[in-house]
C-alpha positions in Angstrom: -20.2 -4.9 27.5 -17.9 -7.3 25.5 -14.9 -5.7 23.8 -13.8 -6.3 20.3 -10.1 -5.5 19.8 -9.8 -4.7 15.8 -6.5 -5.8 16.3 -7.1 -9.3 17.2 -10.3 -10.5 16.1 -10.9 -14.0 15.8 -12.2 -15.3 12.4 -16.5 -15.5 12.8 -16.6 -12.1 15.2 -19.0 -9.6 13.4 -18.6 -5.7 13.7 -20.8 -3.4 11.9 -18.8 -1.0 10.0 -19.5 2.2 8.6 -16.7 2.5 5.8 -14.7 5.7 5.7 -12.7 7.7 8.1 -11.6 8.6 11.2 -13.1 6.1 13.1 -15.0 4.6 10.6 -16.2 1.3 12.5 -19.2 2.1 15.0 -17.7 2.6 18.7 -20.5 0.4 19.7 -22.3 -2.4 18.1 -26.2 -2.9 18.1 -25.3 -5.7 20.8 -23.0 -3.1 22.7 -19.8 -4.3 21.8 -17.1 -1.8 21.8 -14.2 -1.8 19.3 -10.9 -1.5 20.7 -8.0 -0.3 18.6 -4.2 -0.2 19.3 -3.1 2.9 17.3 -1.4 4.3 20.5 0.3 0.8 21.3 -2.3 0.1 24.0 -5.7 -1.0 23.7 -8.3 1.7 23.9 -11.6 2.3 22.5 -12.1 3.8 19.0 -14.0 7.0 19.7 -11.5 7.8 22.5 -8.3 8.1 20.3 -7.2 11.6 19.1 -6.0 10.0 15.7 -7.8 10.0 12.2 -8.3 6.4 11.9 -10.3 3.6 10.2 -10.4 0.0 11.6 -12.0 -2.9 10.1 -12.4 -6.4 11.8 -11.1 -9.4 10.4 -15.1 -10.9 10.1 -15.7 -7.5 8.3 -12.8 -8.1 5.8 -14.5 -11.4 5.0 -18.1 -10.0 4.8 -17.0 -7.6 2.6 -15.0 -9.7 0.4 -11.9 -7.7 1.2 -9.5 -9.9 -0.5 -6.7 -7.5 -1.5 -5.2 -3.8 -1.4 -7.7 -2.8 -4.3 -10.5 -3.8 -2.0 -9.2 -2.1 0.8 -8.6 1.5 -1.1 -12.5 1.2 -1.9 -13.3 0.6 1.8 -11.0 3.2 3.2 -11.4 6.6 0.5 -8.3 8.7 1.7 -5.9 5.7 0.9 -4.6 5.4 -2.8 -3.2 2.1 -3.5 -0.3 2.7 -6.4 0.6 -0.1 -8.3 4.2 -0.5 -8.7 4.2 -2.0 -12.4 1.8 -5.0 -11.5 -1.2 -6.1 -9.7 1.1 -7.9 -7.2 3.1 -4.9 -6.0 1.7 -1.7 -4.5 2.6 1.4 -2.5 0.4 3.2 -0.1 -0.9 6.9 -0.6 -2.7 9.1 2.5 -3.0 12.8 2.4 -0.4 13.3 -0.6 2.5 11.3 1.0 3.6 8.4 -1.1 6.7 6.9 -3.1 7.4 7.2 -6.6 7.6 4.2 -8.7 11.2 2.4 -9.0 12.7 5.3 -6.9 14.7 3.9 -3.8 12.9 6.6 -1.6 11.8 4.7 1.6 7.8 4.9 1.5 6.1 7.4 3.8 2.9 5.4 4.6 4.7 2.1 6.5 2.7 -1.4 6.3 3.1 -3.2 9.5 2.5 -6.9 10.4 1.5 -7.8 14.2 3.7 -4.5 15.0 6.7 -5.2 12.8 7.4 -3.1 9.7 7.6 -5.6 6.8 9.2 -5.3 3.2 7.2 -7.8 0.9 7.4 -8.0 -3.0 4.7 -9.8 -3.4 0.4 -9.7 -3.0 -0.8 -9.2 0.5 -2.0 -12.3 2.2 -5.8 -11.2 3.6 -6.5 -14.6 5.0 -7.1 -15.6 8.5 -6.6 -11.8 9.5 -7.4 -10.3 13.1 -8.3 -7.0 11.7 -6.5 -3.8 9.7 -6.0 -0.4 11.1 -5.2 2.3 8.7 -3.9 5.7 10.6 -3.8 8.9 8.9 -0.9 12.1 9.2 2.2 11.5 10.7 3.1 8.6 12.8 6.4 9.6 13.5 6.6 8.6 17.4 5.4 5.0 17.5 5.3 3.9 14.3 8.1 5.7 13.6 11.2 5.2 10.9 9.8 7.3 7.8 5.9 7.4 8.7 5.4 10.9 7.1 1.7 10.2 5.5 0.4 7.7 8.1 0.6 3.4 9.1 -1.6 0.5 7.7 -1.4 -1.8 10.7 -2.4 -5.7 9.7 -3.0 -8.2 12.4 -3.5 -11.7 11.8 -5.7 -14.1 14.1 -4.2 -14.8 16.9 -4.6 -18.2 18.6 -7.3 -18.6 21.1 -8.2 -20.8 24.2 -11.2 -22.8 22.4 -10.9 -25.5 19.9 -12.1 -24.0 16.5 -11.4 -22.8 12.9 -12.9 -22.7 9.4 -12.6 -23.8 6.0 -14.0 -21.1 3.0 -13.7 -21.7 -0.8 -14.0 -18.7 -3.2 -14.7 -18.8 -7.0 -15.1 -15.8 -9.5 -15.0 -14.6 -12.9 -11.8 -15.1 -14.9 -11.2 -18.7 -13.1 -10.0 -16.5 -9.8 -10.1 -19.0 -6.9 -8.8 -19.2 -3.7 -9.4 -21.9 -0.9 -8.3 -21.1 2.8 -8.5 -22.1 6.1 -7.4 -22.2 9.9 -7.4 -24.3 12.8 -7.0 -23.3 16.5 -5.4 -25.7 18.7 -5.4 -25.1 23.0 -2.5 -26.5 24.3 -3.8 -26.3 28.0 -2.5 -23.8 30.5 0.9 -23.5 28.5 -0.7 -22.0 25.8 -2.6 -22.6 22.1 -1.4 -23.0 18.6 -3.0 -21.9 15.4 -2.3 -22.7 12.1 -3.6 -21.1 8.7 -2.9 -21.7 5.0 -4.2 -20.2 1.5 -4.3 -21.1 -1.8 -4.7 -19.0 -4.6 -5.1 -19.5 -8.6 -6.4 -17.5 -11.4 -7.5 -13.9 -12.0 -5.9 -12.9 -15.2 -8.3 -10.4 -16.6 -6.0 -8.5 -19.6 -5.8 -10.0 -22.8 -2.6 -9.9 -25.2 -3.8 -8.5 -28.2 -1.4 -10.0 -30.7 -1.4 -13.5 -28.5 -4.5 -13.6 -27.0 -2.8 -14.6 -23.9 -4.2 -13.6 -20.5 -2.0 -11.4 -17.6 -2.7 -10.6 -13.9 -3.3 -14.2 -12.7 -1.6 -15.3 -9.2 -0.8 -18.7 -8.3 0.2 -18.5 -4.5 0.6 -20.7 -1.3 0.9 -19.2 1.8 1.1 -21.0 5.0 1.0 -19.4 8.9 1.6 -20.9 11.9 1.2 -19.4 15.3 2.3 -20.5 18.7 1.3 -18.5 22.0 3.3 -20.0 25.3 1.8 -18.9 28.7 4.2 -20.9 30.8 3.8 -18.7 33.8 1.3 -16.2 34.9 1.9 -12.8 33.8 4.4 -14.0 30.8 3.3 -14.3 27.1 5.3 -15.2 24.1 3.8 -15.6 21.1 5.8 -16.6 17.6 4.2 -16.1 14.2 5.7 -17.8 11.1 4.6 -17.1 7.7 6.2 -18.6 4.5 4.7 -17.4 1.1 5.2 -18.7 -2.9 4.2 -17.1 -5.8 4.2 -17.2 -9.8 1.7 -15.7 -12.0 1.8 -12.8 -14.3 1.7 -8.7 -13.6 -0.8 -6.5 -15.3 1.2 -5.1 -18.2 2.2 -1.3 -18.1 -0.3 0.1 -21.0 0.4 2.9 -23.2 -1.1 6.5 -22.0 0.2 8.9 -23.8 3.9 10.1 -25.3 4.9 14.0 -25.4 6.6 15.8 -29.0 10.0 16.0 -28.9 12.4 18.0 -31.3 13.8 15.2 -33.2 16.5 17.3 -34.9 18.0 18.2 -31.2 20.8 15.6 -30.5 19.5 15.6 -26.9 16.3 14.3 -28.0 17.5 12.0 -30.7 16.9 8.9 -29.0 13.5 9.6 -27.6 10.9 7.2 -28.2 8.7 10.0 -30.0 11.6 10.1 -32.5 12.5 6.3 -32.6 9.2 4.8 -32.7 7.3 7.1 -35.1 7.6 6.2 -39.1 7.4 9.9 -39.8 10.4 10.8 -37.9 12.3 7.0 -37.7 14.0 6.1 -41.1 15.2 2.9 -39.1 11.7 1.9 -38.0 10.4 2.1 -41.6 12.8 -0.3 -42.9 12.2 -2.4 -39.7 8.4 -2.6 -40.0 8.9 -3.2 -43.8 11.0 -6.3 -43.1 8.9 -7.5 -39.9 5.2 -7.8 -41.5 4.1 -9.1 -38.0 5.1 -6.1 -36.1 2.6 -3.6 -35.4 2.8 -1.2 -38.6 1.4 2.4 -37.3 4.2 3.6 -35.1 3.7 4.7 -31.4 1.3 7.5 -31.8 -0.8 5.1 -33.2 -0.3 2.6 -30.7 -1.2 5.0 -28.0 -4.7 5.8 -29.9 -5.6 1.7 -30.2 -4.7 1.4 -26.7 -6.9 4.2 -25.7 -9.8 2.4 -27.8 -8.9 -1.0 -26.7 -9.2 0.2 -22.9 -7.7 -1.2 -19.8 -8.5 -4.9 -20.6 -6.3 -5.4 -23.3 -2.5 -4.5 -23.9 -0.5 -4.0 -26.6 2.8 -4.4 -24.7 5.7 -6.6 -26.4 6.9 -8.2 -23.2 4.9 -10.8 -21.1 4.9 -9.4 -17.4 5.9 -12.7 -15.7 6.3 -12.6 -11.9 7.9 -15.0 -9.2 8.1 -13.9 -5.3 8.6 -15.5 -2.2 8.5 -14.4 1.5 9.7 -16.0 4.7 8.7 -13.8 8.0 8.9 -14.5 12.0 7.7 -12.5 14.2 8.2 -12.9 17.8 6.5 -11.1 20.8 6.9 -11.3 24.3 5.1 -9.9 27.1 5.9 -10.1 30.8 4.0 -8.3 33.8 6.3 -6.6 36.1 3.6 -5.8 38.2 -0.4 -4.8 37.9 0.6 -1.3 36.2 3.8 -2.0 34.6 4.6 -4.5 31.5 7.8 -5.0 29.3 7.4 -6.1 25.9 9.8 -7.1 22.9 8.6 -7.3 19.3 11.3 -8.8 17.2 11.3 -9.4 13.4 12.8 -11.4 10.7 11.7 -10.9 7.1 13.1 -12.7 3.9 11.7 -11.5 0.7 12.7 -12.4 -2.9 11.0 -11.6 -6.6 11.6 -11.5 -10.3 9.7 -9.7 -12.4 9.3 -9.1 -16.2 8.3 -5.4 -17.3 7.6 -3.5 -20.8 8.6 0.0 -19.5 7.1 1.6 -22.3 4.1 -0.5 -22.9 4.4 -0.1 -26.8 4.3 -3.1 -29.0 8.0 -2.2 -30.1 10.9 -3.5 -27.7 11.7 -0.3 -27.1 12.9 0.0 -23.0 11.9 -3.2 -21.2 13.7 -6.6 -19.0 16.2 -8.3 -20.9 15.0 -11.8 -23.6 15.2 -12.7 -26.7 13.2 -11.7 -29.4 10.6 -14.5 -31.0 10.9 -15.4 -34.6 8.7 -12.5 -35.7 9.7 -10.2 -32.9 6.6 -9.7 -32.0 7.4 -10.9 -28.6 10.4 -11.1 -26.1 10.9 -14.6 -24.6 12.3 -13.2 -21.0 15.5 -13.8 -19.8 16.8 -12.0 -17.3 14.1 -9.6 -15.1 14.0 -7.2 -12.3 15.4 -8.7 -9.2 15.1 -7.8 -5.7 16.0 -9.2 -2.1 15.4 -7.7 0.8 16.6 -9.2 4.6 15.5 -7.3 7.4 16.2 -7.9 11.2 14.3 -5.5 14.0 13.8 -5.4 17.4 12.0 -3.0 19.7 11.6 -2.9 23.4 8.9 -1.7 25.4 8.1 -0.6 28.6 4.4 0.2 29.2 2.6 0.9 32.2 0.1 3.3 34.4 1.0 5.9 37.4 -0.9 8.3 39.3 -4.0 6.1 40.4 -4.0 4.9 36.6 -4.6 8.9 35.1 -1.1 8.4 33.3 -0.5 5.8 30.9 2.6 5.8 29.2 5.3 4.0 26.9 8.8 3.9 26.5 10.7 2.4 24.4 13.9 1.6 21.8 13.8 0.2 18.2 16.6 -1.4 15.9 16.5 -2.0 12.5 19.0 -3.7 10.1 17.7 -3.9 6.4 19.5 -5.0 3.3 18.5 -4.8 -0.1 20.1 -6.4 -3.4 18.5 -4.7 -6.8 19.5 -6.0 -9.9 17.7 -4.5 -12.7 18.3 -6.3 -16.2 17.3 -3.7 -19.1 17.4 -3.5 -22.5 17.2 -0.1 -24.6 16.3 0.1 -28.2 15.8 -3.5 -29.3 15.7 -4.4 -32.3 16.7 -1.1 -34.2 19.6 -1.1 -31.6 20.2 -3.1 -28.8 21.7 -2.1 -25.8 21.2 -4.4 -22.7 22.5 -3.4 -19.4 22.3 -3.8 -15.8 21.6 -1.4 -12.8 23.1 -3.3 -9.9 23.7 -2.8 -6.2 23.3 -3.5 -2.6 22.0 -1.3 -0.3 22.4 -1.2 3.6 20.2 0.7 5.9 20.6 0.5 9.7 18.1 2.7 11.9 18.2 3.3 15.6 15.4 4.8 17.7 14.5 6.0 21.5 10.6 7.0 21.7 8.6 7.8 24.5 4.8 8.7 24.7 2.0 9.6 27.6 -1.5 10.3 28.1 -2.2 11.9 31.2 -6.0 12.8 32.0 -5.6 16.4 33.6 -9.9 15.7 34.6 -12.0 13.0 34.0 -12.8 15.0 30.9 -9.8 16.7 29.7 -6.4 14.7 28.4 -3.0 15.6 27.3 -1.0 13.4 25.0 2.9 14.0 24.5 5.2 12.1 22.8 9.0 12.2 21.0 11.4 9.6 19.1 14.8 10.7 18.0 16.2 8.3 15.3 19.7 8.2 13.7 19.5 6.2 10.2 22.5 5.1 8.2 22.9 4.3 4.5 25.0 2.7 2.2 25.1 1.6 -1.2 27.9 0.1 -3.5 27.8 -1.4 -6.9 27.8 -5.4 -7.4 29.2 -7.0 -10.6 27.6 -6.7 -13.5 26.6 -2.9 -12.8 26.6 -0.3 -15.7 28.6 1.9 -13.6 31.6 -0.8 -12.8 34.8 -0.3 -12.9 34.0 3.3 -12.9 32.4 3.9 -9.7 33.8 0.8 -7.5 33.3 2.5 -4.2 30.9 2.5 -1.3 28.9 5.7 -0.8 27.6 6.5 3.1 25.3 9.0 4.2 23.5 9.4 7.4 21.1 11.9 9.7 19.4 12.1 13.1 16.1 13.8 13.6 13.1 13.8 15.8 10.0 13.1 15.6 7.1 14.3 18.1 3.2 14.6 18.8 1.4 17.0 20.8 -2.7 16.4 21.1 -5.7 17.8 23.6 -8.7 15.9 23.6 -12.0 16.8 25.7 -14.7 14.8 26.3 -17.8 16.7 26.5 -20.3 14.0 27.1 -19.6 10.5 27.5 -20.4 10.0 23.3 -18.8 13.0 22.3 -15.1 14.1 22.1 -13.2 16.9 20.2 -9.5 16.8 19.7 -6.3 18.8 18.2 -3.0 17.5 17.6 0.2 18.3 16.0 2.6 16.4 15.0 6.1 16.0 13.2 8.1 13.3 11.8 10.8 12.3 9.0 11.6 10.5 5.8 15.3 9.5 6.0 17.2 10.3 2.9 19.4 8.1 0.3 20.9 6.7 -2.8 19.2 5.8 -6.4 20.7 2.7 -7.6 20.1 3.6 -11.5 21.8 7.0 -11.4 25.8 7.9 -11.5 27.3 6.5 -8.3 28.3 10.2 -7.0 28.2 11.1 -3.4 26.0 14.4 -4.4 22.5 15.5 -5.5 20.4 15.6 -8.8 21.6 19.3 -9.0 25.4 17.7 -9.4 24.7 14.9 -11.0 24.7 12.6 -8.3 22.6 9.8 -6.7 22.1 11.4 -3.4 18.5 12.7 -2.1 18.4 14.4 1.4 15.9 13.6 4.5 12.3 14.7 4.1 10.6 16.3 7.0 6.9 17.0 7.8 4.7 18.4 10.4 0.7 18.9 10.7 -2.2 19.7 12.5 -4.9 18.0 12.6 -8.7 18.8 14.6 -11.5 16.3 14.9 -14.9 15.2 16.4 -16.1 11.9 17.4 -19.8 10.8 18.4 -20.8 7.3 19.0 -24.1 6.8 20.8 -28.1 6.8 21.1 -28.6 9.8 22.2 -30.8 10.7 19.1 -33.1 7.4 19.5 -30.8 4.9 17.6 -26.9 4.1 17.1 -25.3 7.0 15.3 -21.4 7.7 14.7 -20.4 10.3 13.2 -16.6 12.0 12.7 -15.0 14.7 11.1 -11.5 15.7 11.2 -9.6 18.6 9.3 -5.8 18.8 8.9 -3.0 20.9 7.5 0.5 19.2 6.7 4.0 20.7 5.2 6.5 18.9 4.4 9.8 20.4 3.5 12.4 18.4 0.5 9.3 15.9 -0.2 11.0 12.9 -2.1 9.9 12.9 -5.8 11.3 11.3 -8.9 12.8 13.1 -12.2 13.3 10.8 -15.5 16.5 11.8 -17.7 17.3 10.5 -20.8 21.3 9.1 -20.5 23.7 7.2 -23.0 22.5 3.7 -21.6 18.5 5.1 -21.8 16.1 6.2 -19.1 17.3 6.7 -15.9 15.1 7.5 -12.8 16.7 10.1 -10.6 15.3 11.0 -6.7 15.2 14.8 -5.8 14.1 17.0 -3.4 11.5 19.4 -4.2 11.5 22.3 -1.9 8.0 22.7 -0.1 4.6 21.2 -0.4 1.5 21.7 1.6 -1.9 19.5 1.9 -4.8 20.6 3.1 -8.1 18.7 3.6 -10.8 17.2 5.4 -12.6 13.6 6.3 -16.0 13.3 7.2 -18.3 10.0 8.0 -21.5 8.9 9.8 -23.1 6.0 9.9 -26.8 4.9 11.4 -28.4 1.8 12.5 -32.1 2.7 12.5 -33.6 -0.9 13.3 -31.4 -4.0 14.1 -31.6 -5.4 10.5 -30.6 -1.9 8.5 -27.6 0.2 9.2 -26.5 3.0 6.3 -24.0 5.4 6.1 -21.7 7.8 3.9 -18.0 9.1 3.9 -16.2 11.8 2.4 -12.9 13.2 1.8 -11.5 16.2 0.2 -7.4 16.9 -0.4 -5.9 19.6 -1.7 -2.4 18.7 -2.1 0.3 21.4 -3.9 3.6 22.4 -4.1 4.3 25.7 -2.8 8.1 26.1 -3.6 8.5 23.7 -6.8 12.0 24.5 -8.6 14.5 21.8 -8.6 18.0 22.0 -10.1 18.6 19.0 -12.5 22.0 18.9 -14.1 22.3 22.5 -14.9 18.4 22.8 -15.7 15.6 23.7 -13.6 12.2 21.6 -13.6 8.9 23.2 -11.8 7.0 20.5 -10.3 3.3 20.2 -10.2 0.3 18.9 -10.2 0.9 16.7 -6.8 0.3 13.0 -7.9 -1.8 10.3 -6.7 -4.0 12.6 -4.7 -7.7 12.8 -6.1 -9.1 16.1 -4.6 -12.4 13.9 -3.7 -13.1 10.5 -2.9 -16.1 8.9 -1.1 -18.3 5.5 -0.1 -21.9 5.0 0.7 -23.4 1.9 2.1 -26.3 -0.1 3.3 -26.8 -3.3 5.1 -30.2 -5.3 5.1 -30.8 -8.1 7.2 -33.6 -10.3 6.9 -34.1 -13.0 9.6 -35.3 -16.4 8.4 -35.8 -18.0 11.5 -34.3 -21.5 12.4 -33.2 -21.2 8.6 -30.6 -18.9 9.1 -30.1 -15.1 8.0 -29.7 -13.3 4.8 -27.8 -10.0 4.5 -27.6 -7.9 1.5 -25.1 -4.8 1.5 -24.4 -2.5 -1.4 -21.5 0.0 -1.6 -20.4 2.4 -4.0 -16.9 4.0 -4.3 -15.9 6.9 -6.0 -13.2 9.4 -6.5 -12.5 12.5 -9.1 -9.3 12.8 -11.5 -6.1 11.8 -10.8 -2.5 13.0 -12.0 0.0 10.3 -12.2 3.0 12.7 -12.8 4.1 15.3 -10.4 5.5 17.3 -13.6 2.1 17.2 -15.6 1.7 20.7 -15.4 5.5 21.4 -17.1 7.5 19.1 -18.7 5.0 15.9 -19.0 1.3 17.1 -19.9 -1.2 14.4 -21.0 -0.8 12.5 -17.3 -4.1 12.9 -15.3 -6.6 9.6 -15.3 -10.8 10.3 -15.3 -12.1 10.0 -12.1 -14.6 6.8 -12.0 -17.4 5.1 -9.5 -17.4 1.8 -8.6 -20.4 -0.3 -7.0 -20.1 -3.5 -5.0 -22.7 -5.8 -3.9 -22.8 -9.0 -1.4 -25.7 -11.4 -0.4 -25.4 -13.8 2.5 -26.7 -16.8 3.6 -25.3 -17.3 7.0 -26.0 -19.8 9.7 -28.0 -22.0 7.1 -30.4 -24.2 8.5 -29.2 -23.7 12.2 -25.5 -24.6 11.1 -22.2 -22.7 11.1 -22.3 -22.8 6.9 -23.0 -19.9 5.0 -22.7 -19.0 1.4 -22.3 -15.6 -0.7 -22.5 -14.5 -4.1 -20.7 -11.2 -4.7 -19.8 -8.7 -7.4 -17.0 -6.0 -7.8 -17.8 -2.9 -10.2 -21.3 -3.9 -11.1 -20.9 -1.4 -14.3 -17.8 -2.9 -15.7 -16.4 0.7 -15.3 -13.3 1.2 -17.4 -10.7 2.5 -15.2 -7.0 3.2 -14.4 -5.6 2.9 -11.0 -2.3 4.8 -11.2 0.2 5.2 -13.7 4.6 5.6 -14.5 5.1 8.7 -15.8 8.9 8.5 -18.1 7.9 10.9 -21.1 10.0 13.5 -20.4 13.1 11.1 -19.8 12.7 10.1 -23.5 10.3 6.9 -22.7 6.5 6.7 -22.7 3.5 7.8 -19.9 2.0 4.4 -19.3 -0.7 3.3 -16.9 -2.0 0.2 -14.7 -5.3 -1.0 -15.4 -8.2 -1.5 -12.5 -10.3 -4.7 -12.4 -12.9 -5.1 -14.6 -16.6 -7.1 -13.4 -16.2 -9.9 -11.1 -18.9 -12.0 -10.2 -18.4 -14.6 -7.5 -19.4 -17.1 -4.9 -18.5 -18.1 -1.6 -18.8 -21.1 1.0 -17.5 -20.8 4.5 -17.8 -23.2 7.1 -16.9 -22.5 11.0 -16.3 -25.3 13.7 
């Protein structure tokens, strides 16, 4: 039986996939291939790992046209992709664990590239991939730093010992285009070299209501070089270098709602609701009378118009430009000390920069946005200074992996170090042109993390196994204001905080039959605290008016069942798990109104609980037919929700960014054409129920619920055309052209508006791929 390693599949290998949960890929394919994952830092059969995992091979990413994070969400119910103000920047949410937009809270679901945690500020590069694994629940032992919700593991295609490669071109609606390719060059006994690249352009699908310009396009150039050296037996050194440069435009924030306030109260006198409605703002009335090209209706009328226009037209007044670049180098060294012991070192260097323009209020008025100069008719702004991020990361992880006791014990022991520096320059304008108040939040934040960890699995009997793991992490964070900061010269000092906490995992699994396994797991982890850059730099929490937020801790329990086999007469996979997760001091955002404008605090909500289950199945009744379905239920709620902010108490709820139900169904039919090749038709549908995008929607910020939606996708592929290695595909995404929104930013309670991010429209496309 051949083994297919999901984290390292070469392009062109096809693996049947049943989309959804814990173990979504069938453990064995019709040809008998076994799916191998690396979720516990060693190669294991997918159906034997006591963790909820989704694994998608590189070939299946291409076959299903999973080209970005939006496509990935549709393939993995329970994974929510939250946009951070545009189509090119994302956060991941799993089981209610996420990070609020524009806070400085660290992510709770961590992305890894080749086992290195990478921070980028640009769109992900889904080309020449080996595979993706999505791990659900706290992963603090082996993927430790801040992984309280899970981890998304990206693996680039590895150099191999055979010459080969591919060239692929794709074109679709809205002039979206992509050209990519890779070539693999064996270097004899000393190793192999793989070079890959991607060019992406077009794709703008949001039209400006006033100018007709299109937004949401991506102009991206990326190159990746992977060099594997094997100078002696038992020694392998692999270096991966990638550089990505991109320009284009974000999708603009769109008005969703604004909540009424008492405009006679001085504390609310500068709120968007008061300043931008003619009935409450004489200054707006006078301004509109002398600027007839500007939208005349006021903010409430703009909200109504934006709802009528839907997600693919925008009233925003600021061009949402986007520029970014990133460079990373990952070096992995493996040395076999003996047949049972391997020493492994993983070094990572990453540099990422971005410059983005945002209209934070999403309205046709220049209320709260990045800086620029007004056009002659004052309908738009010419950008001058945007929101800039500059991140530098250095990390190293040393592991000792091995087997003992006649192979019954698998273990890994390791040490981890991270040094990360973030420079943030947020150039803002508040109240233009009625009154112009340009200012900037600019700071440097440095983080150092040191950890030691160990995990082992012991096969007590041939059927019963016990796993235990422990990690201890020390994190230190510093912040100081940079020149130009709104808080200088009044707060020139450096703030420092640190914390040391454990993470752990314990699991029991029982192999009832060779095809059926049951397990139960208990895990604990934590997320580091830190400082928010847009709040007065006082080293106290929001309750006392400062910018400090505390660490978040979590524990969970998960039980599951995994079946993969043919004892029912045909290949079947069935997987289900139930979980309950408890979180203390969960990090969430809070908007307040200051003298400068809208400020964003990070606070700690005392307690939350997330309960749910996940289930999936797939069936292959014949060689040419496969179908399946999956479902996810998540009940996330705050169990102690009162937070003190500057002397006021805010009650949190409901839980944001967590649809209660989501699911996928799919069917794939193959038709052999003899020497002419093979036709494959695949259809799938993804749906989710309504979702809140404010964590205080039940109290101070209502009208922040997005409706549920369903998306239908289809793809027809003619492979091995006339016996060649050429394949052609036609595909459509969002077949019904369903209008939907993928998330939002709720700032109405801080004096701004509630805005949302548009989902993608129907997109037709075609693709050609040639392998050699």
